[in-house]
C-alpha positions as CSV (number, residue, x, y, z in Angstrom):
1,M,-21.8,-4.2,-6.8
2,S,-25.1,-2.2,-5.3
3,N,-24.1,1.2,-3.7
4,D,-26.7,2.6,-0.8
5,N,-28.1,5.3,-2.4
6,N,-26.6,5.5,-5.8
7,K,-23.5,6.4,-3.6
8,T,-20.1,6.3,-5.2
9,D,-17.3,3.7,-3.3
10,I,-15.3,7.3,-2.6
11,E,-18.6,8.4,-1.0
12,Q,-19.3,5.4,1.1
13,A,-15.5,5.2,2.1
14,V,-15.6,9.2,3.4
15,E,-18.8,8.4,5.6
16,E,-17.4,5.1,6.8
17,V,-13.7,6.4,7.8
18,N,-12.6,5.7,11.4
19,P,-10.4,9.1,12.2
20,S,-8.9,7.2,14.8
21,E,-7.8,4.4,12.7
22,V,-6.2,6.9,10.0
23,S,-4.2,8.4,12.7
24,E,-2.6,5.5,13.9
25,N,-2.2,4.3,10.4
26,L,-0.3,7.1,9.7
27,D,1.4,7.5,12.8
28,P,5.2,6.3,12.2
29,N,6.0,5.0,15.3
30,N,3.4,2.6,14.9
31,A,4.8,1.3,11.3
32,E,5.8,-2.1,10.8
33,S,9.5,-2.6,10.1
34,D,10.8,-3.0,6.7
35,E,12.0,-6.6,7.3
36,S,8.3,-7.7,8.5
37,N,6.6,-5.6,5.5
38,S,9.2,-7.7,2.9
39,A,7.6,-10.8,1.1
40,N,10.5,-13.1,1.4
41,L,11.1,-14.0,-2.0
42,S,13.8,-16.1,-3.5
43,D,16.5,-15.2,-6.0
44,E,14.6,-16.2,-8.2
45,Q,11.5,-14.1,-8.0
46,E,13.7,-11.1,-6.8
47,T,13.7,-9.5,-10.1
48,P,15.1,-5.7,-10.6
49,F,12.3,-2.9,-11.8
50,I,14.3,-2.8,-14.8
51,D,17.0,-4.9,-16.0
52,D,20.6,-3.2,-15.2
53,K,22.0,-3.3,-18.7
54,L,19.0,-0.8,-20.1
55,R,19.8,1.7,-17.0
56,T,20.9,5.2,-18.5
57,D,21.2,6.2,-14.5
58,K,24.3,4.5,-13.3
């Protein structure tokens, strides 16, 4: 991976950021609904992060 003038990826991103795109992405009125962002997984694919039998907060 080559960088211009040995800049890190973060330094390059800071220089190339488009403030209007950032503000648009952060605007809650532009957010897509949770339904459109979900992955539409089958029951077999939808697994809990922690097995319910192991949870101590219930």
